Legacy VTK file of the C-alpha trace (Angstrom):
# vtk DataFile Version 3.0
C-alpha trace
ASCII
DATASET POLYDATA
POINTS 463 float
-0.044 0.034 -0.015
1.302 3.426 -0.896
1.526 6.495 1.435
-0.860 8.181 -0.831
-3.544 5.396 -0.417
-2.974 5.572 3.528
-3.413 9.187 3.717
-6.479 9.435 1.357
-7.977 6.588 3.462
-8.303 4.082 0.766
-7.282 0.439 0.458
-5.082 -1.018 -1.940
-6.415 -4.468 -3.376
-7.205 -6.812 -1.062
-4.426 -9.461 -0.045
-5.417 -12.979 -0.809
-5.992 -13.964 2.782
-8.688 -11.458 3.395
-11.981 -13.042 3.642
-15.431 -11.891 2.475
-16.775 -10.701 5.827
-13.269 -8.841 6.370
-13.586 -7.120 3.076
-17.275 -5.888 3.728
-15.610 -4.122 6.979
-13.223 -2.506 4.665
-15.593 -1.221 2.100
-19.299 -1.138 2.920
-21.161 2.222 3.798
-20.678 3.313 7.294
-23.892 3.889 8.749
-25.621 0.670 7.516
-22.349 -1.466 8.517
-22.322 -0.069 12.162
-26.284 -0.868 12.490
-25.910 -4.161 10.906
-23.281 -5.079 13.559
-24.746 -3.229 16.448
-28.630 -4.397 16.301
-28.150 -8.204 17.381
-25.467 -6.969 19.948
-27.475 -4.166 21.229
-30.983 -5.830 21.526
-29.407 -9.116 23.484
-27.100 -6.905 25.775
-29.955 -4.882 26.734
-32.184 -8.052 27.550
-29.233 -9.543 29.263
-29.059 -6.365 31.388
-32.529 -6.505 32.165
-31.782 -9.823 33.849
-29.859 -8.257 36.300
-32.792 -5.603 36.893
-35.132 -8.835 37.358
-32.901 -10.160 39.994
-32.630 -6.814 41.869
-36.172 -7.047 41.941
-36.582 -10.374 43.375
-33.531 -9.733 45.879
-35.173 -6.343 46.963
-38.433 -8.566 47.944
-36.166 -10.073 50.678
-35.684 -6.760 52.309
-33.475 -3.650 52.681
-30.363 -5.686 54.017
-30.293 -8.017 50.809
-30.882 -5.016 48.553
-28.067 -3.226 50.263
-25.663 -5.961 50.235
-26.345 -6.718 46.714
-25.770 -2.827 45.779
-22.519 -3.327 47.437
-21.347 -6.447 45.483
-23.047 -5.301 42.095
-20.163 -2.819 41.247
-17.394 -5.552 41.880
-19.336 -7.883 39.520
-19.787 -5.340 37.044
-16.160 -4.638 37.210
-15.569 -8.500 36.248
-18.020 -7.931 33.367
-16.180 -4.702 31.935
-12.638 -6.295 32.472
-13.459 -9.372 30.973
-15.493 -8.296 28.185
-14.954 -4.410 27.409
-11.109 -4.434 28.536
-9.260 -7.679 28.040
-11.877 -8.969 25.951
-11.421 -5.620 23.882
-7.864 -6.442 23.610
-8.631 -9.823 22.085
-10.960 -8.366 19.731
-8.860 -5.697 18.709
-5.797 -8.224 18.130
-8.027 -10.445 15.956
-9.292 -7.444 13.956
-5.880 -5.977 13.031
-4.536 -9.452 12.340
-7.182 -10.072 9.906
-7.198 -6.776 8.414
-3.357 -7.348 7.655
-4.093 -10.831 6.228
-2.433 -12.628 9.222
-5.092 -15.463 9.510
-2.731 -17.698 11.662
-1.863 -14.979 13.980
-5.826 -14.279 14.369
-6.142 -18.139 15.318
-3.371 -17.942 17.843
-4.803 -14.824 19.508
-7.883 -16.819 20.277
-5.851 -19.583 22.120
-3.817 -16.870 24.018
-6.694 -14.812 24.933
-8.420 -17.952 26.609
-5.258 -18.920 28.572
-4.777 -15.326 29.765
-8.207 -14.571 30.623
-8.879 -17.929 32.475
-5.731 -17.277 34.622
-6.794 -13.613 35.247
-10.488 -14.998 36.257
-9.013 -17.536 38.785
-6.711 -14.760 40.432
-9.945 -12.778 40.985
-11.792 -15.727 42.326
-9.240 -16.308 44.964
-8.817 -12.364 46.234
-12.515 -12.127 46.560
-12.985 -15.573 48.417
-10.254 -14.926 50.690
-10.865 -11.228 51.319
-14.261 -10.375 50.527
-15.947 -9.750 53.993
-13.419 -7.357 55.139
-13.551 -5.625 51.885
-17.567 -4.959 52.159
-17.016 -4.247 55.674
-14.663 -1.369 54.723
-17.175 0.102 52.279
-19.530 0.244 55.165
-21.849 -2.872 55.211
-22.627 -4.082 58.659
-24.798 -6.754 60.245
-27.432 -8.197 57.820
-26.185 -6.243 54.705
-22.873 -7.446 55.198
-23.783 -11.235 55.420
-25.914 -10.814 52.422
-23.104 -9.235 50.410
-20.567 -11.768 51.495
-23.017 -14.622 50.644
-23.603 -13.253 47.161
-20.085 -12.446 46.488
-18.974 -15.869 47.225
-21.179 -17.677 44.960
-20.529 -15.268 42.082
-16.626 -15.580 42.537
-16.769 -19.277 42.891
-17.727 -19.376 39.236
-15.865 -16.607 38.098
-13.324 -18.389 36.015
-16.155 -19.330 33.777
-17.370 -15.886 33.198
-13.877 -15.043 31.919
-13.429 -17.994 29.493
-16.702 -17.164 28.045
-16.227 -13.634 27.458
-12.676 -14.487 25.853
-14.210 -16.798 23.230
-17.053 -14.377 22.609
-14.558 -11.504 22.102
-12.191 -13.278 19.833
-15.580 -13.884 17.662
-16.624 -10.230 17.949
-13.147 -9.669 16.506
-14.205 -11.370 13.143
-16.947 -9.073 12.999
-19.489 -12.107 14.187
-21.654 -10.084 16.486
-24.570 -12.523 16.195
-23.326 -15.661 17.939
-21.973 -13.721 21.332
-25.470 -11.880 21.241
-27.246 -15.280 21.024
-25.352 -16.482 24.066
-26.520 -13.199 25.960
-30.031 -13.884 24.826
-29.594 -17.705 26.106
-28.907 -15.954 29.417
-32.157 -13.931 29.532
-34.215 -17.333 28.952
-31.849 -18.956 31.636
-31.830 -16.610 34.266
-35.326 -14.851 34.357
-37.054 -17.869 35.481
-34.093 -19.700 37.314
-33.315 -16.489 39.656
-36.730 -16.579 41.492
-36.744 -20.109 41.386
-33.364 -20.433 43.284
-33.979 -17.401 45.491
-37.513 -18.491 46.926
-37.739 -22.291 45.839
-40.256 -24.294 44.706
-41.213 -27.915 45.216
-37.967 -29.807 45.656
-35.935 -26.808 45.182
-35.106 -25.187 48.483
-35.252 -21.383 48.747
-31.656 -20.094 48.775
-32.074 -16.485 49.531
-29.485 -14.098 47.899
-27.326 -16.920 47.230
-29.859 -18.214 44.640
-29.586 -15.243 42.393
-25.610 -15.696 42.315
-26.114 -19.232 41.554
-28.219 -18.494 38.726
-25.658 -16.560 37.094
-22.995 -19.020 37.680
-25.195 -21.559 35.644
-25.582 -19.269 32.839
-21.951 -18.666 32.730
-21.207 -22.314 32.487
-23.657 -22.941 29.768
-22.633 -20.121 27.694
-18.805 -21.159 27.963
-19.707 -24.732 26.670
-21.614 -23.570 23.906
-19.086 -21.085 22.737
-16.197 -23.659 22.981
-18.276 -25.946 20.869
-19.212 -23.704 18.101
-15.399 -22.767 17.651
-14.068 -26.385 17.983
-16.659 -27.776 15.661
-15.306 -25.348 12.943
-18.328 -23.037 12.906
-16.304 -19.901 13.373
-14.189 -18.009 10.884
-11.281 -18.663 13.703
-9.785 -22.054 14.925
-8.570 -22.930 18.219
-4.916 -23.403 17.714
-3.055 -24.533 20.934
0.727 -24.870 21.119
3.711 -23.243 22.409
2.758 -20.005 24.260
4.302 -16.705 22.343
5.025 -13.454 24.318
4.334 -11.400 21.408
0.658 -12.407 21.180
-0.086 -11.888 24.719
1.685 -8.342 24.362
-0.585 -7.633 21.344
-3.614 -8.651 23.599
-2.145 -6.446 26.657
-1.271 -3.487 24.965
-4.830 -2.807 24.449
-6.435 -4.862 27.249
-4.132 -3.571 30.078
-4.514 0.077 29.624
-8.521 -0.816 28.946
-8.601 -2.600 32.264
-7.349 0.633 33.996
-9.999 2.479 32.571
-12.732 -0.167 33.520
-11.206 -0.254 37.424
-11.304 3.733 37.545
-14.997 3.572 36.373
-16.222 1.137 38.666
-13.762 2.502 41.579
-15.962 5.701 41.113
-19.300 3.484 41.768
-17.663 1.488 44.753
-16.329 4.788 46.409
-19.488 6.941 45.915
-21.744 3.892 47.293
-19.686 3.998 50.331
-19.608 7.703 50.680
-23.210 8.168 50.251
-23.789 5.619 52.924
-21.523 7.348 55.276
-23.229 10.574 54.621
-26.972 9.381 54.853
-27.175 5.948 55.901
-28.177 2.699 54.412
-31.460 4.063 53.178
-29.567 6.613 50.952
-26.995 3.951 50.145
-29.661 1.919 48.701
-31.141 4.734 46.842
-27.932 5.645 45.152
-27.345 1.949 44.359
-30.503 1.487 42.978
-30.424 4.676 40.948
-27.146 3.675 39.712
-28.444 0.552 38.128
-29.881 2.818 35.186
-26.400 4.259 34.865
-25.041 0.596 34.711
-27.646 0.271 31.926
-25.779 2.543 29.755
-22.582 0.082 29.802
-24.516 -2.973 27.907
-25.946 0.120 25.828
-22.934 1.584 24.842
-21.477 -1.820 24.329
-24.161 -2.574 21.738
-22.743 0.383 19.549
-19.299 0.389 20.928
-18.069 -3.420 20.407
-18.548 -3.121 16.526
-16.325 -0.221 16.524
-13.745 -2.761 17.731
-13.525 -4.832 14.565
-14.440 -2.042 12.256
-11.808 0.565 13.342
-9.346 -2.254 13.844
-9.612 -3.799 10.607
-9.471 -0.437 8.688
-6.462 0.574 10.716
-4.950 -2.772 10.095
-5.356 -2.209 6.411
-4.062 1.469 6.560
-7.653 3.259 6.022
-7.216 5.671 8.574
-9.886 8.345 7.338
-12.530 5.690 7.134
-11.621 4.271 10.713
-11.903 7.984 12.017
-15.168 8.237 10.371
-16.479 4.991 11.758
-15.446 6.088 15.229
-17.586 9.065 15.306
-20.304 8.075 13.756
-20.745 4.893 16.137
-20.206 7.445 19.346
-22.620 9.592 17.926
-25.084 6.852 17.888
-24.197 6.014 21.595
-24.685 9.714 22.645
-28.273 9.606 21.215
-29.369 6.380 22.719
-27.591 7.107 26.373
-28.980 10.460 26.508
-32.750 9.302 25.879
-32.161 6.985 28.963
-30.686 9.717 31.093
-33.698 12.130 30.106
-36.236 9.751 30.892
-34.669 8.711 34.027
-34.536 12.535 35.379
-38.089 12.793 34.104
-39.680 9.794 35.745
-37.208 8.703 38.576
-40.073 7.107 40.957
-41.112 4.931 38.228
-37.747 3.617 37.950
-36.907 3.142 41.732
-40.053 1.866 42.438
-39.642 -1.170 40.811
-37.136 -2.357 43.546
-38.765 -0.950 46.632
-40.839 1.546 48.552
-38.679 3.065 51.331
-38.952 6.768 51.093
-35.343 7.532 51.712
-34.356 5.141 48.911
-36.831 6.889 46.730
-35.754 10.511 47.697
-31.983 9.639 47.178
-32.244 7.766 44.099
-34.754 10.682 42.397
-32.294 13.367 43.452
-29.303 11.596 41.821
-31.245 10.827 38.790
-32.206 14.439 38.445
-28.766 15.815 38.583
-26.970 12.952 36.630
-29.300 11.810 34.343
-29.183 14.596 31.673
-25.409 14.053 31.444
-25.760 10.425 30.096
-25.158 11.310 26.721
-21.822 12.374 27.287
-20.817 8.841 28.903
-22.344 7.296 25.605
-19.856 9.714 23.474
-17.030 8.975 25.290
-17.534 5.046 25.627
-18.078 4.818 22.028
-14.791 6.599 21.270
-13.221 4.453 23.878
-14.062 1.284 22.003
-12.863 3.082 18.776
-9.365 3.447 20.549
-9.375 -0.114 21.698
-9.790 -1.177 17.872
-6.925 1.185 16.767
-4.753 -0.058 19.507
-4.330 3.021 20.856
-5.633 3.886 24.520
-3.047 6.179 26.159
-5.224 9.277 25.498
-8.603 7.683 26.291
-6.858 6.338 29.661
-5.884 10.255 30.601
-9.147 11.213 30.117
-10.628 8.389 32.314
-8.007 9.731 34.933
-9.684 13.286 34.459
-13.114 11.989 34.922
-12.262 9.967 38.125
-10.391 13.012 39.746
-13.587 15.270 39.303
-15.891 12.639 40.517
-13.941 11.148 43.674
-12.153 14.713 44.449
-15.466 16.291 45.052
-17.067 13.379 46.745
-13.993 13.192 49.126
-14.249 17.161 49.850
-17.849 16.882 50.747
-17.297 13.990 53.201
-14.255 15.847 54.754
-16.069 19.275 55.001
-19.590 18.130 55.560
-21.400 18.461 52.886
-24.629 16.715 51.289
-25.326 14.001 48.723
-26.555 16.650 46.249
-22.608 18.196 45.916
-21.339 14.430 45.400
-23.966 14.068 42.413
-22.922 17.171 41.017
-19.289 16.096 40.953
-20.294 12.876 39.107
-22.202 14.814 36.541
-19.377 17.027 35.955
-16.808 14.227 35.712
-19.176 12.731 32.672
-19.476 15.875 30.849
-15.889 16.339 30.827
-15.160 12.633 29.825
-17.367 12.923 26.632
-15.986 16.170 25.601
-12.196 15.421 26.175
-12.667 11.752 24.597
-13.763 13.451 21.389
-10.967 16.120 21.467
-8.182 13.171 21.971
-9.855 11.127 19.236
-9.663 13.938 16.815
-5.998 14.354 17.621
-5.045 10.632 17.836
-2.749 9.438 15.180
-3.620 6.019 14.314
-1.227 5.344 11.345
1.462 3.334 12.946
-0.980 0.935 14.864
LINES 1 464
463 0 1 2 3 4 5 6 7 8 9 10 11 12 13 14 15 16 17 18 19 20 21 22 23 24 25 26 27 28 29 30 31 32 33 34 35 36 37 38 39 40 41 42 43 44 45 46 47 48 49 50 51 52 53 54 55 56 57 58 59 60 61 62 63 64 65 66 67 68 69 70 71 72 73 74 75 76 77 78 79 80 81 82 83 84 85 86 87 88 89 90 91 92 93 94 95 96 97 98 99 100 101 102 103 104 105 106 107 108 109 110 111 112 113 114 115 116 117 118 119 120 121 122 123 124 125 126 127 128 129 130 131 132 133 134 135 136 137 138 139 140 141 142 143 144 145 146 147 148 149 150 151 152 153 154 155 156 157 158 159 160 161 162 163 164 165 166 167 168 169 170 171 172 173 174 175 176 177 178 179 180 181 182 183 184 185 186 187 188 189 190 191 192 193 194 195 196 197 198 199 200 201 202 203 204 205 206 207 208 209 210 211 212 213 214 215 216 217 218 219 220 221 222 223 224 225 226 227 228 229 230 231 232 233 234 235 236 237 238 239 240 241 242 243 244 245 246 247 248 249 250 251 252 253 254 255 256 257 258 259 260 261 262 263 264 265 266 267 268 269 270 271 272 273 274 275 276 277 278 279 280 281 282 283 284 285 286 287 288 289 290 291 292 293 294 295 296 297 298 299 300 301 302 303 304 305 306 307 308 309 310 311 312 313 314 315 316 317 318 319 320 321 322 323 324 325 326 327 328 329 330 331 332 333 334 335 336 337 338 339 340 341 342 343 344 345 346 347 348 349 350 351 352 353 354 355 356 357 358 359 360 361 362 363 364 365 366 367 368 369 370 371 372 373 374 375 376 377 378 379 380 381 382 383 384 385 386 387 388 389 390 391 392 393 394 395 396 397 398 399 400 401 402 403 404 405 406 407 408 409 410 411 412 413 414 415 416 417 418 419 420 421 422 423 424 425 426 427 428 429 430 431 432 433 434 435 436 437 438 439 440 441 442 443 444 445 446 447 448 449 450 451 452 453 454 455 456 457 458 459 460 461 462
């Protein structure tokens, strides 16, 4: 490919090893292509997110202690989801896409194997940490008595099956790197079919099935992870995927190709969840367990933005990565901002609806007046800024595809500093949760605008 072709954003004739699916990522019209890849992923990711809401509803019927305990574990569980799907999983998707875009089919197969080994090991390490130190960790966040017992019980079940979650998402991420969004989306749909009936069955029991309480909700998730992991492994090993699972000697260069995106992405995911975890603790210390439950329940709506933006953002990883791998930089940037604009619009609609009708959302999970009041106040302040979160996350996924995340990481650090800096000042100087919520909103707006500025200036030519 000549320098002129690269600077103009046009591909030279495709190498012989580039398949038809990859060629479509390099040449099809941008908007229809994003929508084609996004809609199955988006629809089923939102359905999967709804299973968490269903579980929250059923756990909420067990009482405020169970709801507060689950609110403390939920950000930690979401961290596992974000790390395994959006961060380390994004590193796998990016490495597969860039290999296929450059005509390196064997490397793409080997990335699948290396990614599965890597994520399986990380998942095991987190399991050991959570099982060993869960109780003191949740106590440090402010859980006491029944809320602490509920948090530890739920956490232990979830993390006993954590390896299954990480391996499942390693396999799904590799498939997304080929542009195949439908099979991973179908697995998420399977989760809806399993968890929606299984969660209340295990929580409350029926017939010969004993009531397990909050532990039953955790077990339902572990069962889904086991089934999803088994299906994806069968799909790949049976030859139904563009990729083959090539076991063999481990190579550092392939681990490095995943980690140069995945490690930086993991720092971003950790910071995002640290905001939720720390704010949950601070709100509880400022205003008590009722306010803690209110913030945690309202933040569930904000967490819905993660699968929503993932629906639009996940296709940007193979689209941008494949075009960067082929030298089509101008087209890659156009794809990035088009997908991010779609994510902005979708997230802003959710935020405005939450701000306009907070009691309808919060009332799904309980009727405690303090919970409703705190959650409503949070959504009124933060909800209208949700679009900027969607914008920033869309461009973050595009940066993953390009293999360039230093700028997006710096932006995430800035958001974290604004949100947590404001929260700690309130805690130290004696303020109210309202000021904490305002700091969160300011951080989200800065996040979206700064991510756009960083992406405009980013040099993706050498990725």
